[in-house]
C-alpha angles and dihedrals in degrees: 000000000000090000091056093051090050091052092051092051091049092053092048090051091050092051090050092052092050091051092051091048092053093049089052092054095050115037118215092252097047120110113226109202114231120207109250114239111231112213114242110253122201121187122195113236120262106244091203113078110207108237101169140282093338096069105014093111095052091045095049093047092051092044094053091047092054093045090049091059088068098034092249103120089101090069093063095038092054093244094123107069123212111250113248097225108071092188093060126100088235091062091047091054091047091049093051094051094041091051089050091054092047092051090048092050093049090051090057094055131081111259095254093052092043091055090054094058106026092097094057113115104237145003097264091055092049091050094047092049093051091048092051094048102039112017092093096213110169092011104148094195092055091047091052093048093052093046089054092049091050093049093048097044116111131172096244111155093344123109119248092257093048090049095049092044090057091047093050091049091054092045091051090052090049091050089052096049094042108025120192109254119181130156098234130050092222090058091050092052093049093046093050089054089051091050091049092053090054090049092050088053091050092049094050096044092051094056122108120268092254088074093056095109095051092041092052089052091056092046091053093056116105090238130032115241121241118268092257091051092048092050091048092050093051093045089055090048089051091055091048092051092050092051091048092051091048092052092049092048092051091049091050092050091050092050091048091052092052093047092050094055113103130200112242101176123108121249113240090207103054101009096235125128125237100060142037128241095261088065096037116125095194121103113280114252119225117252117203133193132027098280127143113318093014118164132178091244091062095243100109095142091051093054091045091055094048092046 
């Protein structure tokens, strides 16, 4: 028992000495730097692989959207500056996140394009280089191709929303390749209204012929609606037309069912099947006596059938 008490006292003394030693190493006023924990960041993959000018716009829009979900779009736009002191914890954090964004960008490129930019120092430089090489701004050939696609596009078998979505995608590409640049803000506002009116006209003229009545009503208004109002009006008309077609189809099926039904009962007048005596065209036979179904008019069987 005494040995156990001695062992406990020895351990307590050892713990006290270790505590005093630690306090001697770090004075009360000293600042002990703690490594900053960088939050784990996971970015979903970009399903669009950038192949060049043909799909740069779709790729860049999707890339910015994914980066924005984690608040990282500033790293590719050059809005997050590199800290000057490379020995600081701030620079280390910036370097880790920037390297993550670069790796993610390279993984969303085709191998040949990735090899051309993988040696660039940071994410903003990679993004700027890709934009310069593949964005297509000012490319006259691309502008002409999109203009042709817009002019040729019709609704066809597409729904109203599918048709307008395709139009808006082409218009967004056209705005990117040939942006509106005017010296005064008032001119820009007025020009945008003019452009929207032309796009409303294109949307309405490309609709299927079944929308002619509703379209004519919009054209006869003193002022064209906005694009959103025109789309909403045609979407409502599409629903109405579908309901009308459904009602007509149901009525046709009901009429077909009635016309297909055949009489199987036997006529009491002529004895043939396929009709009853009230519809019989044969000469009426004379019924005598006061048997079942008798009537003074002599058509007892007829009344019995009807009853």
